[in-house]
N, C-alpha and C positions, 0 to 999 in steps of 0.2 A: 256514208261510213268512209273510214279511212282506207286507204290501198293495204297497209298490213293487215287489217282486220278480214277484209275481202279475199286475201292471199292465203291468210290463217284457214277461213274457212274454205276455199276451194279445195287446197291440201287435206284438209280434212277430211272431205268429201269424197277426194279420189281414194284416200286411204282404206274407208270405207267401204268404197265401191269393189276396190282389190281383195279385201278380206273375204267381202260377202261372196265375191265370185269364188275364190279358194274354198270356203266351206261348201257351195253348192256343188262343186265339181268332185267333191272326196267321198268316196264310197265307203260303206258301212262295211266295218271291218267283222269279218266272221270269228267267231270263238275258235281257239286252236283247241285240239283234241288230242291228249297225251293218253298212252295206252302202255299198260305194264303188265307184262304175263312171268310166268313161271311155268318152267317142266317140271318141278317138283311137287305143284298140288294143282288143284282144278281152281278154276274160276270161285270164288267164294267158298271155297272148301279150308277146311282146318288146316293150318302150317302144320307138317310133320315136325314131332318133336327134336329129331337132330338140328332142326332151323331156329331153335328157343335155344334160350338161357338154362332150362331144364336139359337140353340133349346134350350136343357137341358144340353149340353156341358158334355155327358156320354160318354164313348166308348161302340161301339159296340160290340158285342160278336165275336170273333175271335179265329179262329183255324188254327194251324200249322202243316205240314207234310212236310218231309224230310230234319229235322233240321241235320246240319253235328253233 
C-alpha cells in the first residue's frame, strides 16, 4: 500500500473511534413535560362562555410549568 492510503485509513479509523466513543457516552434525553393550567376552569372541563367567541372573547388566565 502507498503511504498516503495507510495515512488515510489510519485517520478514518481514528475519526470513527472518536465518533463511536462520543455516541456511547451520551445519555438518552428524557422527554420534556409542558403543563398548562387555568384558574378559570377545571382540568378537562368546559371553557366558560366568557372566554369564547360567543362571550366576551377574552383570554382566560393561564399558567405554564416545565417550559424548555
